C-alpha positions, 0 to 999 in steps of 0.5 A: 360072179362066184360059182358058189353064189345061190342063184338060178343059173348055179343051181341048174348046174347041179342037175335034176337028180341033185336038185330033187334030193335038195327039194326032198330035204327041204320039204321034210317037216313043212306041210306048206312046202310039201303042198307046193311041191305036190301042186307043181307036180300036178301042174306038170300033168296039166291044168285040170290036175292042178285045179283039182288040187287047188280045190282040195286045198280050198276045202281044207281052208274052209273047214279049218277053225283054229285061230291063226296067230301072227306067225301062222298068218305069215305062212297062211298068206304065203300059202294063199298067194302061192295058190293065186300064183298057180292059178295065174301061171298054170291054169289061166293061160289054158282055161279061162273059165276054170281060172275064173271059177277058182278065183271066185271060190278063192274070194269066197274063202274070205269069211272063214279065213277072217273069222280065225285071223287078225288082219289088222295089217291087211295081209289077208286083204291084200291076197283077196285084192290080188285075186280081184286083179286076176279076175279083172285079167281073166274076165274079158276072156270069158264066154258066159251069159251076161245076165247070168254073170250079173246075177252071180255078181249081185249074190256075191256082193250081197253076201260079202261081209269082209269087202272081198268082192269090192271092185268086182263090177269094174273088174267084170265091166267088159264081159258084163257089157251094157246088157249085163250092167243094165240087168244088174241095175234092175235086179239090184233095185228089185233086191233092195226093195224085197222083204228081209229073209228069215235068215237075215232077220235072225242074223240081226236079231238083238244086234243093236239099235233098231229092228232087224228089219230096219238094219237089213233095209239100211244095209241093202240100201247102202249096198245098192248105192255102191253097186249103182255107183260102180255101174254108173262108172262102168257105163260112163253115166255121171248123172247116175253116179250123182243120183245116189247122193242128195244135194247136201251130200254132193258138197261133203268133203268126202264126196265132192272130189269124186263127183267133181272128178267124174264131171271133169272127165265128162267135160262138165267143168263148170258143174265140177267147179260149182260143186268143189267151190261149195264144198270148200266153202262148207269145209271152211265154215266148220269149227274143225276143218280137215285139210283135204288135198283131194278136194283142192287138187280138183279145185285147182284143175277146174281153175286151170281148165277155166283159165282162171290163172290169177285165182289159181296162183293166189290159191296155190300160194296161200296153200303153200303158206298154210303148211309149207306145202311143197307140191303147191309151191312147185305148181305155183312156180310153174305158172310164173314167167321165166326169172319171176319164178326164181325170185318167187322161189327165194321169197318162199324159201325165206318164209320157210326159214322163218316159219314158226314151226321149226320141224315143218321148216326143216322138213320142207327145206330138206325135201325141197331140197335147199339143204344149205338153208336147212342146215343154217336154220338148224344151227341158228335155232338149235335151242328150238329143236324138238328131239321127240320129232324123231321121224322128221329129225332122223330123215333130216340128219341123214340127208344133211350128214354129208354136206353139213355134219354139224347140223346133222349132229345138232339134230341127233343130239336133240334126239339123244337128249330127249330120249335120255331126259325122258328115260324112254328106254324103248328108244335107247337103241336108236339113241345109241345109234345116233350117238355113234353117228355123231362120233363118226361125223365128228372128224368132218366138223372143223368148227363147233362154234358155240356148241360143245365138241363131241367129247364134251357132249359125251362127258356131259351125258355121262355126268347126267345119265351115267346110271342109264346102264342100258343105254351105255351098254348099247353104245359101248357095244 
């Protein structure tokens, strides 16, 4: 490796003085880099110094009110994750209690940060999730009163408006122990039944449908349900987890998988099977059925544990047929005796080739992988290729290019024609790239069959779309 390569080993050879000069140059004009450099200097003085600097930064973040645009948000998230890194590396190994308090304060920044950012991409939320992971890492090392911790947890969850304390009970289950969890259960029940405070009523006055009292009561009941479910999980109490739902809710497609999974883990397979069977029947009876892989996965596990292999095989085969589900087919083949699985696989691939939805057939055959079959389907059904399905076709063309350049070209031509026929100018760059890929593939194609050669295809494009100058400028470079 060259001695000029920018890596840690080569930089270390510059020596401390030269590196210090470089750092001073780099931090000029960057408040974020200056803060990071100061914190590194504080860290060298000990955990208390860096903790003090982190708390000052928290105060600054809490006081800030200006809206952060998407450019500023990237820098903000880097700043937040840098603070977490400092807590993890410079404080947590030396002072678990201090690290815990800092992480708690970090999560409490969420309301002020969310109020001035658009976190539609989840970047700020991911930083909060990292903080929760660190709390899970540090909490077993705490030596604090479990009841006091339980009260702190309830206060935080009750006030959290952005989900920043989601997962706090699993993260602290070990340090809370049975004593803390039981206390949390009691004080949660008591809190949920208390009258609304004046502050809560003021918050929801004129908020929408229903009285402020009703809104507060509904919110508290929802929060209690979530807390008690987390406590039940932490205590391994399946019945307590199920008790938060009515008999009707237990068979909702969104609830049944989680309940059945917990019953399976507790060895209560028959009960799990009954719930998922009823949930599947309820889903099937709906006018619009959402296909729920999580529900089917638990159902399949129940059938396996109950020894109902024939029923399981029938289910897996039917699931494969419904949507060319590769995972279901693989599970099905594993249940068959040797050699029977080969015959069944061939049958499944034949059915995939004949599937009425060409995009689904191509995607399945490429991913299986059965690329010879995928290429054959593309060539045999070239007129059916939907050039607007660019996600599927781009991935398939890339996969087929090396072994089946003509099939890859057919897919790319379909996308090019769809883009130009529809004058989809935002996709011109992709279409130009696809045409260049067709050009590079052409020498490997020995026989175009009934399809036009590359030059014939380009000539036809120029004749039909010659006035789409934006596209041709991109293609011609």
